[in-house]
BARONU-88771 format. One record per atom (N, C-alpha, C): residue number from 1; residue in one letter; atom name; x, y, z. Coordinates in Angstrom, 1 decimal, decimal comma. Example, Ala and Ser with C-alpha at 12.3 -4.5 7.8 and 13.67 -1.06 7.14 Angstrom:
residues 2
+-----+---+----+--------+--------+--------+
:   k : r :  a :      X :      Y :      Z :
+-----+---+----+--------+--------+--------+
:   1 : A :  N :   13,2 :   -5,7 :    7,8 :
:   1 : A : CA :   12,3 :   -4,5 :    7,8 :
:   1 : A :  C :   13,2 :   -3,3 :    7,8 :
:   2 : S :  N :   12,8 :   -2,2 :    7,1 :
:   2 : S : CA :   13,7 :   -1,1 :    7,1 :
:   2 : S :  C :   12,9 :    0,0 :    7,9 :
+-----+---+----+--------+--------+--------+
end
This chain:
residues 96
+-----+---+----+--------+--------+--------+
:   k : r :  a :      X :      Y :      Z :
+-----+---+----+--------+--------+--------+
:   1 : X :  N :   98,3 :   95,3 :   98,2 :
:   1 : X : CA :   99,6 :   95,7 :   97,6 :
:   1 : X :  C :   99,7 :   97,2 :   97,5 :
:   2 : X :  N :  100,9 :   97,7 :   97,7 :
:   2 : X : CA :  101,1 :   99,1 :   97,7 :
:   2 : X :  C :  101,8 :   99,6 :   96,5 :
:   3 : X :  N :  101,6 :  100,8 :   96,1 :
:   3 : X : CA :  102,3 :  101,4 :   95,0 :
:   3 : X :  C :  103,5 :  102,2 :   95,5 :
:   4 : X :  N :  103,7 :  102,2 :   96,8 :
:   4 : X : CA :  104,8 :  103,0 :   97,4 :
:   4 : X :  C :  106,1 :  102,4 :   97,1 :
:   5 : X :  N :  106,9 :  103,0 :   96,2 :
:   5 : X : CA :  108,2 :  102,6 :   95,8 :
:   5 : X :  C :  109,2 :  103,6 :   96,3 :
:   6 : X :  N :  110,1 :  103,2 :   97,2 :
:   6 : X : CA :  111,1 :  104,1 :   97,8 :
:   6 : X :  C :  112,5 :  103,7 :   97,4 :
:   7 : X :  N :  113,4 :  104,7 :   97,3 :
:   7 : X : CA :  114,8 :  104,4 :   97,1 :
:   7 : X :  C :  115,4 :  103,6 :   98,3 :
:   8 : X :  N :  116,3 :  102,8 :   98,0 :
:   8 : X : CA :  116,9 :  101,9 :   99,1 :
:   8 : X :  C :  118,4 :  101,9 :   98,9 :
:   9 : X :  N :  119,1 :  102,1 :  100,1 :
:   9 : X : CA :  120,6 :  102,0 :  100,1 :
:   9 : X :  C :  121,0 :  100,9 :  101,1 :
:  10 : X :  N :  122,0 :  100,2 :  100,7 :
:  10 : X : CA :  122,5 :   99,2 :  101,6 :
:  10 : X :  C :  123,4 :  100,0 :  102,6 :
:  11 : X :  N :  123,2 :   99,7 :  103,9 :
:  11 : X : CA :  123,9 :  100,4 :  105,0 :
:  11 : X :  C :  124,0 :   99,5 :  106,2 :
:  12 : X :  N :  125,0 :   98,6 :  106,1 :
:  12 : X : CA :  125,2 :   97,7 :  107,3 :
:  12 : X :  C :  125,9 :   98,5 :  108,4 :
:  13 : X :  N :  125,4 :   98,4 :  109,5 :
:  13 : X : CA :  126,0 :   99,2 :  110,6 :
:  13 : X :  C :  127,3 :   98,6 :  111,1 :
:  14 : X :  N :  128,1 :   99,4 :  111,7 :
:  14 : X : CA :  129,4 :   98,9 :  112,3 :
:  14 : X :  C :  129,1 :   97,9 :  113,4 :
:  15 : X :  N :  128,0 :   98,1 :  114,1 :
:  15 : X : CA :  127,7 :   97,2 :  115,2 :
:  15 : X :  C :  127,3 :   95,8 :  114,6 :
:  16 : X :  N :  126,6 :   95,8 :  113,5 :
:  16 : X : CA :  126,3 :   94,5 :  112,8 :
:  16 : X :  C :  127,6 :   93,8 :  112,3 :
:  17 : X :  N :  128,5 :   94,6 :  111,7 :
:  17 : X : CA :  129,8 :   94,0 :  111,3 :
:  17 : X :  C :  130,6 :   93,5 :  112,5 :
:  18 : X :  N :  130,6 :   94,2 :  113,5 :
:  18 : X : CA :  131,3 :   93,8 :  114,8 :
:  18 : X :  C :  130,7 :   92,5 :  115,3 :
:  19 : X :  N :  129,4 :   92,4 :  115,3 :
:  19 : X : CA :  128,7 :   91,2 :  115,7 :
:  19 : X :  C :  129,1 :   90,0 :  114,9 :
:  20 : X :  N :  129,1 :   90,3 :  113,6 :
:  20 : X : CA :  129,5 :   89,2 :  112,6 :
:  20 : X :  C :  130,9 :   88,7 :  112,9 :
:  21 : X :  N :  131,8 :   89,6 :  113,1 :
:  21 : X : CA :  133,2 :   89,3 :  113,3 :
:  21 : X :  C :  133,3 :   88,5 :  114,6 :
:  22 : X :  N :  132,6 :   88,9 :  115,6 :
:  22 : X : CA :  132,6 :   88,1 :  116,9 :
:  22 : X :  C :  132,0 :   86,7 :  116,7 :
:  23 : X :  N :  130,9 :   86,6 :  116,0 :
:  23 : X : CA :  130,4 :   85,3 :  115,8 :
:  23 : X :  C :  131,3 :   84,4 :  114,9 :
:  24 : X :  N :  132,0 :   85,0 :  113,9 :
:  24 : X : CA :  132,9 :   84,2 :  113,1 :
:  24 : X :  C :  134,1 :   83,7 :  114,0 :
:  25 : X :  N :  134,5 :   84,6 :  114,9 :
:  25 : X : CA :  135,6 :   84,3 :  115,8 :
:  25 : X :  C :  135,2 :   83,1 :  116,7 :
:  26 : X :  N :  134,0 :   83,0 :  117,1 :
:  26 : X : CA :  133,5 :   82,0 :  118,0 :
:  26 : X :  C :  133,1 :   80,7 :  117,3 :
:  27 : X :  N :  133,3 :   80,6 :  116,0 :
:  27 : X : CA :  132,9 :   79,4 :  115,3 :
:  27 : X :  C :  133,6 :   78,1 :  115,9 :
:  28 : X :  N :  132,8 :   77,1 :  116,1 :
:  28 : X : CA :  133,4 :   75,8 :  116,6 :
:  28 : X :  C :  133,4 :   74,9 :  115,4 :
:  29 : X :  N :  134,6 :   74,7 :  114,9 :
:  29 : X : CA :  134,8 :   73,8 :  113,7 :
:  29 : X :  C :  134,7 :   72,4 :  114,1 :
:  30 : X :  N :  134,0 :   71,6 :  113,3 :
:  30 : X : CA :  133,8 :   70,2 :  113,6 :
:  30 : X :  C :  135,1 :   69,4 :  113,2 :
:  31 : X :  N :  135,3 :   68,3 :  113,7 :
:  31 : X : CA :  136,4 :   67,4 :  113,3 :
:  31 : X :  C :  136,0 :   66,7 :  112,0 :
:  32 : X :  N :  136,9 :   66,7 :  111,0 :
:  32 : X : CA :  136,5 :   66,1 :  109,8 :
:  32 : X :  C :  136,4 :   64,6 :  109,9 :
:  33 : X :  N :  135,3 :   64,0 :  109,3 :
:  33 : X : CA :  135,2 :   62,6 :  109,2 :
:  33 : X :  C :  136,0 :   62,0 :  108,1 :
:  34 : X :  N :  136,8 :   61,0 :  108,4 :
:  34 : X : CA :  137,6 :   60,5 :  107,3 :
:  34 : X :  C :  136,8 :   59,9 :  106,1 :
:  35 : X :  N :  137,3 :   60,3 :  104,9 :
:  35 : X : CA :  136,7 :   59,7 :  103,7 :
:  35 : X :  C :  135,3 :   60,2 :  103,3 :
:  36 : X :  N :  134,8 :   61,3 :  104,0 :
:  36 : X : CA :  133,5 :   61,8 :  103,7 :
:  36 : X :  C :  133,5 :   62,8 :  102,6 :
:  37 : X :  N :  134,5 :   63,7 :  102,6 :
:  37 : X : CA :  134,5 :   64,7 :  101,5 :
:  37 : X :  C :  133,3 :   65,6 :  101,6 :
:  38 : X :  N :  132,7 :   65,8 :  100,5 :
:  38 : X : CA :  131,5 :   66,7 :  100,4 :
:  38 : X :  C :  130,2 :   66,1 :  100,6 :
:  39 : X :  N :  130,2 :   64,8 :  100,9 :
:  39 : X : CA :  129,0 :   64,1 :  101,0 :
:  39 : X :  C :  128,1 :   64,6 :  102,2 :
:  40 : X :  N :  128,6 :   65,2 :  103,2 :
:  40 : X : CA :  127,9 :   65,6 :  104,3 :
:  40 : X :  C :  128,0 :   67,1 :  104,5 :
:  41 : X :  N :  128,1 :   67,9 :  103,4 :
:  41 : X : CA :  128,3 :   69,3 :  103,5 :
:  41 : X :  C :  129,6 :   69,8 :  103,1 :
:  42 : X :  N :  129,9 :   71,0 :  103,4 :
:  42 : X : CA :  131,2 :   71,6 :  103,0 :
:  42 : X :  C :  132,2 :   71,2 :  104,0 :
:  43 : X :  N :  133,3 :   70,6 :  103,6 :
:  43 : X : CA :  134,4 :   70,2 :  104,5 :
:  43 : X :  C :  135,0 :   71,4 :  105,2 :
:  44 : X :  N :  135,3 :   71,3 :  106,5 :
:  44 : X : CA :  135,8 :   72,4 :  107,3 :
:  44 : X :  C :  137,1 :   73,0 :  106,7 :
:  45 : X :  N :  137,9 :   72,1 :  106,1 :
:  45 : X : CA :  139,2 :   72,6 :  105,5 :
:  45 : X :  C :  138,9 :   73,5 :  104,3 :
:  46 : X :  N :  137,7 :   73,4 :  103,7 :
:  46 : X : CA :  137,3 :   74,2 :  102,6 :
:  46 : X :  C :  136,7 :   75,5 :  103,1 :
:  47 : X :  N :  135,9 :   75,4 :  104,2 :
:  47 : X : CA :  135,2 :   76,5 :  104,7 :
:  47 : X :  C :  136,0 :   77,5 :  105,5 :
:  48 : X :  N :  136,9 :   76,9 :  106,3 :
:  48 : X : CA :  137,7 :   77,8 :  107,2 :
:  48 : X :  C :  138,4 :   78,9 :  106,4 :
:  49 : X :  N :  139,1 :   78,7 :  105,3 :
:  49 : X : CA :  139,7 :   79,8 :  104,6 :
:  49 : X :  C :  138,7 :   80,9 :  104,1 :
:  50 : X :  N :  137,5 :   80,4 :  103,7 :
:  50 : X : CA :  136,4 :   81,3 :  103,3 :
:  50 : X :  C :  136,0 :   82,2 :  104,4 :
:  51 : X :  N :  135,8 :   81,6 :  105,6 :
:  51 : X : CA :  135,3 :   82,4 :  106,7 :
:  51 : X :  C :  136,4 :   83,3 :  107,2 :
:  52 : X :  N :  137,7 :   82,9 :  107,1 :
:  52 : X : CA :  138,8 :   83,8 :  107,4 :
:  52 : X :  C :  138,8 :   85,0 :  106,4 :
:  53 : X :  N :  138,5 :   84,8 :  105,2 :
:  53 : X : CA :  138,4 :   85,9 :  104,2 :
:  53 : X :  C :  137,3 :   86,8 :  104,5 :
:  54 : X :  N :  136,1 :   86,3 :  104,9 :
:  54 : X : CA :  135,0 :   87,1 :  105,3 :
:  54 : X :  C :  135,4 :   88,0 :  106,5 :
:  55 : X :  N :  136,1 :   87,3 :  107,4 :
:  55 : X : CA :  136,4 :   88,0 :  108,7 :
:  55 : X :  C :  137,5 :   89,1 :  108,5 :
:  56 : X :  N :  138,5 :   88,8 :  107,7 :
:  56 : X : CA :  139,7 :   89,6 :  107,7 :
:  56 : X :  C :  140,0 :   90,4 :  106,5 :
:  57 : X :  N :  139,4 :   90,0 :  105,3 :
:  57 : X : CA :  139,8 :   90,6 :  104,1 :
:  57 : X :  C :  138,7 :   91,2 :  103,3 :
:  58 : X :  N :  137,5 :   90,6 :  103,4 :
:  58 : X : CA :  136,4 :   91,1 :  102,6 :
:  58 : X :  C :  136,1 :   92,6 :  102,9 :
:  59 : X :  N :  136,0 :   93,4 :  101,9 :
:  59 : X : CA :  135,8 :   94,9 :  102,2 :
:  59 : X :  C :  134,3 :   95,2 :  102,0 :
:  60 : X :  N :  133,6 :   95,1 :  103,2 :
:  60 : X : CA :  132,2 :   95,3 :  103,2 :
:  60 : X :  C :  131,8 :   96,6 :  102,7 :
:  61 : X :  N :  132,5 :   97,7 :  103,1 :
:  61 : X : CA :  132,2 :   99,0 :  102,7 :
:  61 : X :  C :  132,3 :   99,2 :  101,2 :
:  62 : X :  N :  133,4 :   98,6 :  100,6 :
:  62 : X : CA :  133,6 :   98,7 :   99,2 :
:  62 : X :  C :  132,4 :   98,1 :   98,4 :
:  63 : X :  N :  131,9 :   96,9 :   98,9 :
:  63 : X : CA :  130,8 :   96,2 :   98,3 :
:  63 : X :  C :  129,5 :   97,0 :   98,4 :
:  64 : X :  N :  129,3 :   97,6 :   99,6 :
:  64 : X : CA :  128,2 :   98,5 :   99,8 :
:  64 : X :  C :  128,2 :   99,6 :   98,7 :
:  65 : X :  N :  129,3 :  100,3 :   98,6 :
:  65 : X : CA :  129,5 :  101,4 :   97,7 :
:  65 : X :  C :  129,2 :  100,9 :   96,2 :
:  66 : X :  N :  129,7 :   99,8 :   95,9 :
:  66 : X : CA :  129,5 :   99,3 :   94,5 :
:  66 : X :  C :  128,0 :   98,9 :   94,3 :
:  67 : X :  N :  127,4 :   98,3 :   95,2 :
:  67 : X : CA :  126,0 :   98,0 :   95,1 :
:  67 : X :  C :  125,1 :   99,2 :   95,1 :
:  68 : X :  N :  125,4 :  100,2 :   95,9 :
:  68 : X : CA :  124,7 :  101,4 :   96,0 :
:  68 : X :  C :  124,8 :  102,3 :   94,8 :
:  69 : X :  N :  125,8 :  102,0 :   94,0 :
:  69 : X : CA :  126,0 :  102,8 :   92,7 :
:  69 : X :  C :  124,8 :  102,5 :   91,8 :
:  70 : X :  N :  124,1 :  101,4 :   92,0 :
:  70 : X : CA :  122,9 :  101,1 :   91,1 :
:  70 : X :  C :  121,7 :  101,7 :   91,8 :
:  71 : X :  N :  120,8 :  102,2 :   91,0 :
:  71 : X : CA :  119,5 :  102,6 :   91,6 :
:  71 : X :  C :  118,8 :  101,4 :   92,2 :
:  72 : X :  N :  118,5 :  101,5 :   93,5 :
:  72 : X : CA :  117,8 :  100,4 :   94,1 :
:  72 : X :  C :  116,5 :  100,9 :   94,8 :
:  73 : X :  N :  115,5 :  100,1 :   94,8 :
:  73 : X : CA :  114,2 :  100,5 :   95,3 :
:  73 : X :  C :  113,6 :   99,5 :   96,1 :
:  74 : X :  N :  112,7 :   99,9 :   97,1 :
:  74 : X : CA :  112,0 :   98,9 :   97,9 :
:  74 : X :  C :  110,5 :   99,2 :   97,9 :
:  75 : X :  N :  109,8 :   98,2 :   97,9 :
:  75 : X : CA :  108,3 :   98,3 :   97,9 :
:  75 : X :  C :  107,8 :   97,1 :   98,7 :
:  76 : X :  N :  106,5 :   97,2 :   99,1 :
:  76 : X : CA :  105,9 :   96,1 :   99,8 :
:  76 : X :  C :  105,0 :   95,3 :   98,8 :
:  77 : X :  N :  105,2 :   94,1 :   98,8 :
:  77 : X : CA :  104,5 :   93,2 :   97,9 :
:  77 : X :  C :  103,8 :   92,2 :   98,8 :
:  78 : X :  N :  102,5 :   92,2 :   98,9 :
:  78 : X : CA :  101,7 :   91,4 :   99,8 :
:  78 : X :  C :  102,1 :   91,8 :  101,2 :
:  79 : X :  N :  102,7 :   90,8 :  101,9 :
:  79 : X : CA :  103,1 :   91,1 :  103,3 :
:  79 : X :  C :  104,7 :   91,1 :  103,4 :
:  80 : X :  N :  105,4 :   91,0 :  102,4 :
:  80 : X : CA :  106,8 :   90,9 :  102,5 :
:  80 : X :  C :  107,5 :   92,0 :  101,7 :
:  81 : X :  N :  108,8 :   92,3 :  102,1 :
:  81 : X : CA :  109,5 :   93,3 :  101,4 :
:  81 : X :  C :  110,3 :   92,7 :  100,3 :
:  82 : X :  N :  110,6 :   93,5 :   99,3 :
:  82 : X : CA :  111,5 :   93,1 :   98,2 :
:  82 : X :  C :  112,3 :   94,3 :   97,8 :
:  83 : X :  N :  113,4 :   94,0 :   97,2 :
:  83 : X : CA :  114,3 :   95,0 :   96,7 :
:  83 : X :  C :  114,5 :   94,8 :   95,2 :
:  84 : X :  N :  114,8 :   95,9 :   94,6 :
:  84 : X : CA :  115,1 :   95,9 :   93,1 :
:  84 : X :  C :  116,1 :   96,9 :   92,8 :
:  85 : X :  N :  117,0 :   96,6 :   91,8 :
:  85 : X : CA :  117,9 :   97,7 :   91,4 :
:  85 : X :  C :  117,9 :   97,7 :   89,9 :
:  86 : X :  N :  118,2 :   98,8 :   89,3 :
:  86 : X : CA :  118,3 :   99,0 :   87,9 :
:  86 : X :  C :  119,7 :   99,4 :   87,5 :
:  87 : X :  N :  120,0 :   99,2 :   86,3 :
:  87 : X : CA :  121,4 :   99,5 :   85,9 :
:  87 : X :  C :  121,5 :  100,9 :   85,3 :
:  88 : X :  N :  122,7 :  101,4 :   85,3 :
:  88 : X : CA :  122,9 :  102,7 :   84,5 :
:  88 : X :  C :  123,2 :  102,3 :   83,1 :
:  89 : X :  N :  123,4 :  103,2 :   82,2 :
:  89 : X : CA :  123,6 :  102,9 :   80,8 :
:  89 : X :  C :  124,9 :  102,2 :   80,5 :
:  90 : X :  N :  125,8 :  102,2 :   81,4 :
:  90 : X : CA :  127,1 :  101,5 :   81,2 :
:  90 : X :  C :  127,1 :  100,0 :   81,5 :
:  91 : X :  N :  126,0 :   99,6 :   82,2 :
:  91 : X : CA :  126,0 :   98,2 :   82,6 :
:  91 : X :  C :  124,6 :   97,6 :   82,3 :
:  92 : X :  N :  124,6 :   96,3 :   82,1 :
:  92 : X : CA :  123,3 :   95,6 :   81,9 :
:  92 : X :  C :  122,8 :   94,9 :   83,1 :
:  93 : X :  N :  123,4 :   95,2 :   84,2 :
:  93 : X : CA :  123,0 :   94,5 :   85,5 :
:  93 : X :  C :  121,6 :   95,0 :   85,9 :
:  94 : X :  N :  120,7 :   94,0 :   86,2 :
:  94 : X : CA :  119,4 :   94,3 :   86,8 :
:  94 : X :  C :  119,2 :   93,4 :   88,0 :
:  95 : X :  N :  118,6 :   93,9 :   89,0 :
:  95 : X : CA :  118,3 :   93,1 :   90,2 :
:  95 : X :  C :  116,8 :   93,2 :   90,4 :
:  96 : X :  N :  116,2 :   92,1 :   91,0 :
:  96 : X : CA :  114,8 :   92,1 :   91,3 :
:  96 : X :  C :  114,6 :   91,5 :   92,6 :
+-----+---+----+--------+--------+--------+
end
């Protein structure tokens, strides 16, 4: 285990967002099975509007800015990475 703790900022690249948009555009929606509802997962008629929101309305950059307003840090724990954020005095939010 390392004691190396480094500041961390969320920075999703434009290329990653473009790739996400392209993959969302290529979604192949299944035909709904009659009378199944939520028994076999999220119904497509519930999921399609959410995906459209992610694709066309969700402001990724605004969310990055909001999350990066909190002090966030990264360290190595055993063999995996983890992130943590702490709040400023105006908020009680804590992330681990």
